[in-house]
C-alpha positions as a LaTeX table, in Angstrom:
\begin{tabular}{lrrr}
\hline
Residue & $x$ (\AA) & $y$ (\AA) & $z$ (\AA) \\
\hline
Unk1 & 0.00 & 0.00 & 0.00 \\
Unk2 & 2.87 & 2.38 & 0.73 \\
Unk3 & 4.35 & 1.97 & $-2.77$ \\
Unk4 & 0.97 & 2.51 & $-4.34$ \\
Unk5 & 0.47 & 5.67 & $-2.29$ \\
Unk6 & 3.87 & 7.01 & $-3.36$ \\
Unk7 & 3.17 & 6.34 & $-7.00$ \\
Unk8 & $-0.16$ & 8.15 & $-6.77$ \\
Unk9 & 1.55 & 11.17 & $-5.24$ \\
Unk10 & 3.64 & 11.50 & $-8.40$ \\
Unk11 & 0.74 & 11.32 & $-10.87$ \\
Unk12 & 0.07 & 14.44 & $-12.95$ \\
Unk13 & $-2.55$ & 16.94 & $-11.85$ \\
Unk14 & $-4.85$ & 16.10 & $-14.74$ \\
Unk15 & $-5.23$ & 12.44 & $-13.77$ \\
Unk16 & $-5.69$ & 13.37 & $-10.13$ \\
Unk17 & $-8.52$ & 15.67 & $-11.13$ \\
Unk18 & $-10.22$ & 12.90 & $-13.10$ \\
Unk19 & $-10.11$ & 10.60 & $-10.08$ \\
Unk20 & $-11.26$ & 13.17 & $-7.56$ \\
Unk21 & $-14.90$ & 12.20 & $-7.74$ \\
Unk22 & $-14.33$ & 8.45 & $-7.55$ \\
Unk23 & $-13.38$ & 8.25 & $-3.86$ \\
Unk24 & $-10.71$ & 6.10 & $-2.24$ \\
Unk25 & $-10.15$ & 2.58 & $-3.61$ \\
Unk26 & $-11.98$ & $-0.10$ & $-1.65$ \\
Unk27 & $-9.81$ & $-2.45$ & 0.39 \\
Unk28 & $-9.74$ & $-6.09$ & $-0.66$ \\
Unk29 & $-11.97$ & $-8.57$ & 1.12 \\
Unk30 & $-8.90$ & $-10.13$ & 2.77 \\
Unk31 & $-7.68$ & $-6.75$ & 4.08 \\
Unk32 & $-11.17$ & $-5.94$ & 5.35 \\
Unk33 & $-11.47$ & $-9.31$ & 7.13 \\
Unk34 & $-8.02$ & $-8.90$ & 8.67 \\
Unk35 & $-9.05$ & $-5.51$ & 10.03 \\
Unk36 & $-12.18$ & $-6.96$ & 11.62 \\
Unk37 & $-10.29$ & $-9.87$ & 13.19 \\
Unk38 & $-7.55$ & $-7.59$ & 14.56 \\
Unk39 & $-10.08$ & $-5.14$ & 15.99 \\
Unk40 & $-11.99$ & $-7.87$ & 17.80 \\
Unk41 & $-8.81$ & $-9.57$ & 19.03 \\
Unk42 & $-7.50$ & $-6.30$ & 20.44 \\
Unk43 & $-10.77$ & $-5.66$ & 22.23 \\
Unk44 & $-10.45$ & $-9.11$ & 23.81 \\
Unk45 & $-6.87$ & $-8.39$ & 24.89 \\
Unk46 & $-7.90$ & $-5.06$ & 26.40 \\
Unk47 & $-10.47$ & $-6.88$ & 28.53 \\
Unk48 & $-7.87$ & $-9.47$ & 29.50 \\
Unk49 & $-5.29$ & $-6.84$ & 30.40 \\
Unk50 & $-7.70$ & $-4.74$ & 32.46 \\
Unk51 & $-9.54$ & $-7.57$ & 34.18 \\
Unk52 & $-9.41$ & $-8.06$ & 37.92 \\
Unk53 & $-8.25$ & $-11.67$ & 38.31 \\
Unk54 & $-7.59$ & $-14.01$ & 41.19 \\
Unk55 & $-7.33$ & $-17.75$ & 40.62 \\
Unk56 & $-5.35$ & $-20.78$ & 41.71 \\
Unk57 & $-4.54$ & $-24.08$ & 40.04 \\
Unk58 & $-1.99$ & $-26.87$ & 39.99 \\
Unk59 & 1.01 & $-26.31$ & 37.72 \\
Unk60 & 2.55 & $-29.64$ & 36.70 \\
Unk61 & 5.98 & $-29.32$ & 35.11 \\
Unk62 & 7.93 & $-32.05$ & 33.33 \\
Unk63 & 11.36 & $-31.32$ & 31.90 \\
Unk64 & 14.13 & $-33.37$ & 30.33 \\
Unk65 & 17.57 & $-32.66$ & 28.92 \\
Unk66 & 19.60 & $-35.15$ & 26.88 \\
Unk67 & 23.21 & $-34.11$ & 26.23 \\
Unk68 & 24.36 & $-37.57$ & 25.17 \\
Unk69 & 25.40 & $-36.27$ & 21.76 \\
Unk70 & 27.44 & $-33.39$ & 23.13 \\
Unk71 & 30.52 & $-35.50$ & 23.86 \\
Unk72 & 33.25 & $-34.67$ & 26.29 \\
Unk73 & 33.19 & $-31.01$ & 25.32 \\
Unk74 & 29.72 & $-30.61$ & 26.72 \\
Unk75 & 27.18 & $-27.99$ & 25.75 \\
Unk76 & 28.15 & $-24.33$ & 25.51 \\
Unk77 & 27.41 & $-22.70$ & 28.84 \\
Unk78 & 24.63 & $-20.15$ & 28.62 \\
Unk79 & 23.36 & $-17.80$ & 31.27 \\
Unk80 & 19.75 & $-16.85$ & 31.84 \\
Unk81 & 19.14 & $-13.08$ & 31.88 \\
Unk82 & 18.59 & $-11.45$ & 35.23 \\
Unk83 & 14.96 & $-11.74$ & 36.31 \\
Unk84 & 14.16 & $-14.69$ & 34.05 \\
Unk85 & 13.50 & $-17.13$ & 36.87 \\
Unk86 & 9.91 & $-18.18$ & 37.44 \\
Unk87 & 9.33 & $-15.29$ & 39.78 \\
Unk88 & 6.53 & $-13.63$ & 37.86 \\
Unk89 & 6.16 & $-10.38$ & 36.02 \\
Unk90 & 7.00 & $-6.75$ & 36.53 \\
Unk91 & 5.09 & $-4.49$ & 38.84 \\
Unk92 & 2.86 & $-3.26$ & 36.03 \\
Unk93 & 2.00 & $-6.73$ & 34.82 \\
Unk94 & 3.47 & $-6.25$ & 31.36 \\
Unk95 & 4.51 & $-9.25$ & 29.30 \\
Unk96 & 8.31 & $-9.17$ & 29.16 \\
Unk97 & 10.82 & $-10.82$ & 26.87 \\
Unk98 & 11.80 & $-13.26$ & 29.60 \\
Unk99 & 8.22 & $-14.41$ & 30.06 \\
Unk100 & 8.19 & $-16.98$ & 27.29 \\
Unk101 & 9.36 & $-20.54$ & 27.29 \\
Unk102 & 12.56 & $-20.53$ & 25.26 \\
Unk103 & 13.53 & $-16.90$ & 25.77 \\
Unk104 & 16.60 & $-18.07$ & 27.65 \\
Unk105 & 18.54 & $-21.30$ & 27.25 \\
Unk106 & 20.53 & $-22.57$ & 30.17 \\
Unk107 & 22.10 & $-26.01$ & 30.62 \\
Unk108 & 23.57 & $-26.70$ & 34.05 \\
Unk109 & 24.19 & $-30.40$ & 33.50 \\
Unk110 & 27.52 & $-32.02$ & 32.66 \\
Unk111 & 28.59 & $-33.35$ & 29.23 \\
Unk112 & 26.76 & $-36.46$ & 28.15 \\
Unk113 & 24.17 & $-36.19$ & 30.91 \\
Unk114 & 20.54 & $-37.27$ & 30.69 \\
Unk115 & 18.36 & $-35.58$ & 33.30 \\
Unk116 & 14.61 & $-35.41$ & 33.85 \\
Unk117 & 12.57 & $-33.80$ & 36.60 \\
Unk118 & 8.94 & $-33.31$ & 37.50 \\
Unk119 & 7.51 & $-30.61$ & 39.74 \\
Unk120 & 4.05 & $-29.72$ & 40.99 \\
Unk121 & 3.40 & $-26.14$ & 42.08 \\
Unk122 & 0.45 & $-24.61$ & 43.84 \\
Unk123 & 0.11 & $-21.68$ & 41.44 \\
Unk124 & $-1.74$ & $-18.42$ & 42.11 \\
Unk125 & $-2.26$ & $-15.52$ & 39.72 \\
Unk126 & $-3.52$ & $-12.18$ & 41.05 \\
Unk127 & $-4.17$ & $-9.02$ & 39.07 \\
Unk128 & $-5.58$ & $-5.97$ & 40.81 \\
Unk129 & $-5.33$ & $-2.27$ & 39.97 \\
Unk130 & $-3.09$ & $-3.00$ & 36.98 \\
Unk131 & $-0.53$ & $-4.97$ & 38.98 \\
Unk132 & 0.23 & $-8.65$ & 38.49 \\
Unk133 & 1.57 & $-11.11$ & 41.01 \\
Unk134 & 2.39 & $-14.76$ & 40.35 \\
Unk135 & 2.96 & $-17.06$ & 43.32 \\
Unk136 & 4.35 & $-20.58$ & 43.12 \\
Unk137 & 4.63 & $-22.92$ & 46.09 \\
Unk138 & 6.42 & $-26.21$ & 45.37 \\
Unk139 & 4.36 & $-29.10$ & 46.74 \\
Unk140 & 5.98 & $-32.05$ & 44.95 \\
Unk141 & 9.34 & $-32.83$ & 43.31 \\
Unk142 & 10.02 & $-36.03$ & 41.35 \\
Unk143 & 7.06 & $-37.73$ & 42.95 \\
Unk144 & 8.02 & $-36.83$ & 46.53 \\
Unk145 & 6.27 & $-34.32$ & 48.76 \\
Unk146 & 8.20 & $-31.08$ & 49.09 \\
Unk147 & 8.77 & $-29.13$ & 52.28 \\
Unk148 & 10.27 & $-25.79$ & 53.29 \\
Unk149 & 13.80 & $-27.19$ & 52.93 \\
Unk150 & 13.30 & $-28.49$ & 49.39 \\
Unk151 & 15.43 & $-26.35$ & 47.03 \\
Unk152 & 13.48 & $-24.13$ & 44.70 \\
Unk153 & 13.68 & $-25.67$ & 41.21 \\
Unk154 & 15.53 & $-23.88$ & 38.44 \\
Unk155 & 14.56 & $-24.83$ & 34.91 \\
Unk156 & 17.37 & $-26.58$ & 33.05 \\
Unk157 & 16.48 & $-25.42$ & 29.55 \\
Unk158 & 13.51 & $-23.09$ & 29.18 \\
Unk159 & 12.20 & $-20.41$ & 31.49 \\
Unk160 & 8.59 & $-19.28$ & 31.64 \\
Unk161 & 6.32 & $-16.84$ & 33.45 \\
Unk162 & 3.05 & $-14.98$ & 32.94 \\
Unk163 & 1.78 & $-17.19$ & 30.12 \\
Unk164 & $-1.72$ & $-15.80$ & 30.62 \\
Unk165 & $-0.81$ & $-12.34$ & 29.30 \\
Unk166 & 1.25 & $-13.61$ & 26.38 \\
Unk167 & $-1.43$ & $-12.65$ & 23.80 \\
Unk168 & $-1.29$ & $-9.00$ & 24.90 \\
Unk169 & 2.32 & $-8.68$ & 23.72 \\
Unk170 & 1.39 & $-9.81$ & 20.21 \\
Unk171 & $-1.91$ & $-7.97$ & 19.81 \\
Unk172 & $-1.62$ & $-4.79$ & 21.86 \\
Unk173 & $-2.39$ & $-1.76$ & 19.72 \\
Unk174 & 0.55 & 0.03 & 21.32 \\
Unk175 & 2.89 & $-2.50$ & 19.68 \\
Unk176 & 1.24 & $-2.71$ & 16.25 \\
Unk177 & 3.98 & $-0.75$ & 14.48 \\
Unk178 & 6.46 & $-3.47$ & 15.45 \\
Unk179 & 4.50 & $-6.32$ & 13.87 \\
Unk180 & 3.10 & $-7.43$ & 10.54 \\
Unk181 & $-0.22$ & $-9.33$ & 10.59 \\
Unk182 & $-1.68$ & $-11.79$ & 8.10 \\
Unk183 & $-4.72$ & $-14.08$ & 8.10 \\
Unk184 & $-3.44$ & $-17.61$ & 7.49 \\
Unk185 & $-6.82$ & $-19.32$ & 7.17 \\
Unk186 & $-9.35$ & $-21.07$ & 9.40 \\
Unk187 & $-9.14$ & $-24.10$ & 11.66 \\
Unk188 & $-11.05$ & $-25.94$ & 14.40 \\
Unk189 & $-9.52$ & $-26.42$ & 17.87 \\
Unk190 & $-11.42$ & $-28.55$ & 20.41 \\
Unk191 & $-14.67$ & $-27.87$ & 18.59 \\
Unk192 & $-14.08$ & $-24.11$ & 18.31 \\
Unk193 & $-14.04$ & $-22.50$ & 14.87 \\
Unk194 & $-10.98$ & $-20.24$ & 14.72 \\
Unk195 & $-9.21$ & $-17.71$ & 12.59 \\
Unk196 & $-5.44$ & $-18.24$ & 12.34 \\
Unk197 & $-3.57$ & $-14.94$ & 12.63 \\
Unk198 & 0.12 & $-14.90$ & 11.72 \\
Unk199 & 2.14 & $-12.33$ & 13.68 \\
Unk200 & 5.65 & $-11.48$ & 12.44 \\
Unk201 & 8.02 & $-9.03$ & 14.18 \\
Unk202 & 9.28 & $-6.31$ & 11.87 \\
Unk203 & 12.67 & $-6.36$ & 13.60 \\
Unk204 & 14.89 & $-9.45$ & 13.70 \\
Unk205 & 17.20 & $-10.16$ & 16.59 \\
Unk206 & 15.12 & $-8.10$ & 19.06 \\
Unk207 & 13.92 & $-10.62$ & 21.64 \\
Unk208 & 11.37 & $-8.25$ & 23.11 \\
Unk209 & 9.14 & $-8.89$ & 20.11 \\
Unk210 & 8.10 & $-12.52$ & 19.80 \\
Unk211 & 6.23 & $-13.92$ & 16.84 \\
Unk212 & 4.00 & $-16.84$ & 15.94 \\
Unk213 & 0.49 & $-17.90$ & 14.97 \\
Unk214 & $-2.60$ & $-17.24$ & 17.07 \\
Unk215 & $-5.85$ & $-19.23$ & 16.93 \\
Unk216 & $-8.71$ & $-16.81$ & 17.65 \\
Unk217 & $-12.26$ & $-17.95$ & 18.38 \\
Unk218 & $-14.42$ & $-16.99$ & 15.41 \\
Unk219 & $-17.34$ & $-16.12$ & 17.69 \\
Unk220 & $-15.62$ & $-14.06$ & 20.40 \\
Unk221 & $-11.99$ & $-13.50$ & 19.23 \\
Unk222 & $-10.66$ & $-15.12$ & 22.41 \\
Unk223 & $-7.15$ & $-16.57$ & 22.19 \\
Unk224 & $-7.45$ & $-20.37$ & 22.02 \\
Unk225 & $-3.90$ & $-21.31$ & 21.06 \\
Unk226 & $-0.54$ & $-19.73$ & 20.23 \\
Unk227 & 2.21 & $-21.47$ & 18.29 \\
Unk228 & 5.34 & $-19.46$ & 18.98 \\
Unk229 & 8.04 & $-18.85$ & 16.37 \\
Unk230 & 11.20 & $-20.15$ & 18.07 \\
Unk231 & 13.47 & $-18.06$ & 15.85 \\
Unk232 & 12.21 & $-15.00$ & 17.76 \\
Unk233 & 13.29 & $-16.44$ & 21.13 \\
Unk234 & 16.27 & $-15.06$ & 22.99 \\
Unk235 & 19.54 & $-16.94$ & 22.41 \\
Unk236 & 18.19 & $-18.83$ & 19.40 \\
Unk237 & 21.72 & $-18.61$ & 18.05 \\
Unk238 & 22.64 & $-21.28$ & 20.63 \\
Unk239 & 20.22 & $-23.67$ & 18.94 \\
Unk240 & 21.73 & $-22.91$ & 15.54 \\
Unk241 & 25.20 & $-23.59$ & 16.96 \\
Unk242 & 24.06 & $-26.97$ & 18.32 \\
Unk243 & 22.46 & $-27.83$ & 14.95 \\
Unk244 & 25.74 & $-27.08$ & 13.19 \\
Unk245 & 27.64 & $-29.24$ & 15.66 \\
Unk246 & 25.17 & $-32.09$ & 15.15 \\
Unk247 & 25.12 & $-31.54$ & 11.38 \\
Unk248 & 21.35 & $-31.45$ & 11.70 \\
Unk249 & 18.38 & $-29.18$ & 11.10 \\
Unk250 & 16.75 & $-27.63$ & 14.18 \\
Unk251 & 13.09 & $-28.47$ & 14.73 \\
Unk252 & 11.95 & $-26.47$ & 17.73 \\
Unk253 & 8.26 & $-26.31$ & 18.59 \\
Unk254 & 6.60 & $-24.21$ & 21.24 \\
Unk255 & 2.93 & $-23.60$ & 21.93 \\
Unk256 & 0.52 & $-22.37$ & 24.58 \\
Unk257 & $-3.03$ & $-23.69$ & 24.93 \\
Unk258 & $-5.80$ & $-21.64$ & 26.57 \\
Unk259 & $-8.38$ & $-24.34$ & 27.14 \\
Unk260 & $-10.04$ & $-23.04$ & 30.32 \\
Unk261 & $-12.78$ & $-20.39$ & 30.00 \\
Unk262 & $-14.33$ & $-18.17$ & 32.66 \\
Unk263 & $-16.53$ & $-15.10$ & 32.12 \\
Unk264 & $-15.46$ & $-14.74$ & 28.50 \\
Unk265 & $-11.71$ & $-14.96$ & 29.19 \\
Unk266 & $-9.41$ & $-17.89$ & 28.47 \\
Unk267 & $-6.75$ & $-19.23$ & 30.82 \\
Unk268 & $-3.69$ & $-21.43$ & 30.22 \\
Unk269 & $-4.20$ & $-25.19$ & 30.21 \\
Unk270 & $-0.96$ & $-26.38$ & 28.61 \\
Unk271 & 2.41 & $-25.03$ & 27.52 \\
Unk272 & 5.18 & $-26.93$ & 25.75 \\
Unk273 & 8.60 & $-26.18$ & 24.31 \\
Unk274 & 10.66 & $-28.90$ & 22.65 \\
Unk275 & 14.18 & $-28.50$ & 21.22 \\
Unk276 & 14.89 & $-31.19$ & 18.63 \\
Unk277 & 17.24 & $-31.80$ & 15.68 \\
Unk278 & 16.69 & $-33.86$ & 12.53 \\
Unk279 & 19.71 & $-35.53$ & 10.99 \\
Unk280 & 20.42 & $-36.30$ & 7.35 \\
Unk281 & 19.09 & $-39.81$ & 7.97 \\
Unk282 & 15.71 & $-38.38$ & 8.93 \\
Unk283 & 15.99 & $-39.35$ & 12.59 \\
Unk284 & 14.75 & $-36.83$ & 15.16 \\
Unk285 & 16.80 & $-36.27$ & 18.33 \\
Unk286 & 15.04 & $-34.47$ & 21.21 \\
Unk287 & 17.65 & $-32.58$ & 23.22 \\
Unk288 & 15.36 & $-30.83$ & 25.69 \\
Unk289 & 11.68 & $-30.62$ & 26.46 \\
Unk290 & 9.65 & $-28.61$ & 28.96 \\
Unk291 & 5.97 & $-29.39$ & 29.37 \\
Unk292 & 3.54 & $-27.59$ & 31.69 \\
Unk293 & $-0.04$ & $-28.61$ & 32.42 \\
Unk294 & $-2.46$ & $-26.40$ & 34.37 \\
Unk295 & $-5.43$ & $-28.13$ & 35.99 \\
Unk296 & $-7.91$ & $-27.80$ & 38.83 \\
Unk297 & $-8.55$ & $-24.09$ & 38.32 \\
Unk298 & $-10.43$ & $-22.34$ & 41.13 \\
Unk299 & $-11.55$ & $-18.80$ & 40.39 \\
Unk300 & $-12.10$ & $-16.23$ & 43.12 \\
Unk301 & $-12.32$ & $-13.12$ & 40.91 \\
Unk302 & $-12.77$ & $-12.74$ & 37.15 \\
Unk303 & $-14.17$ & $-9.26$ & 36.57 \\
Unk304 & $-13.87$ & $-7.52$ & 33.23 \\
Unk305 & $-14.64$ & $-3.92$ & 32.31 \\
Unk306 & $-16.79$ & $-2.94$ & 29.38 \\
Unk307 & $-15.59$ & 0.24 & 27.69 \\
Unk308 & $-18.13$ & 2.32 & 25.78 \\
Unk309 & $-16.86$ & 4.68 & 23.09 \\
\hline
\end{tabular}
């Protein structure tokens, strides 16, 4: 559209005069539909961002790291950015770059190690007066009941926090200049008819702006699923370095499911990030995997504001 606008600005005065009475060209049906979907999705995200929320659930985490192919040299040591532990979000509740699975890679195991862990947290999410607080209390580790002396778990590969507000980062009108949007078709998820919206950051190498595909309910524009683009994660260059060492192609998948609904808003039910590599022989090697399941939601407050304009 920009090129077309520039070319029109250079047209001679006579042709401009002949077009003056014809009005602006009508947008294509696809552009019009994209505008409607974006408008509705942003209204949903505004309600999500402004809602007063208080709920608890169980957060079941399963993680595994397999460094058997890394040899005696081991994996390159990487350091998680400050504040990327599972401690929650900033004081204003904004979705930050360290709040996605995969935004920081960190392997603390030795060369050739195979490690797996499971954790169960009592998880609480509170949002009041624009401020967000996430609380996690470890109640079980590797099948054994935890107590006050049980060390707080640190994720071996992928960090995560504030999954609930992930859609706001991608759809917030305040960030629209940093993204390109495209309708990628329709689909059905768990019986819900959905639009698939492709979100691409305009800047590469800036981990603040994540990308991916969003499944939006066709009836209410609620966010049903997000498939994240792993190339927009922080430290993705580490994955490329491992792929080169393995002489393989990286196949990283990461998604968030929002399968729990309350008062017109959707809440996380599952989150997964898997780092895998496919060799020339077609075999897939899974190097790390972090899976999170949210269940047993109990809602104390889900209050949304309706804004009239």
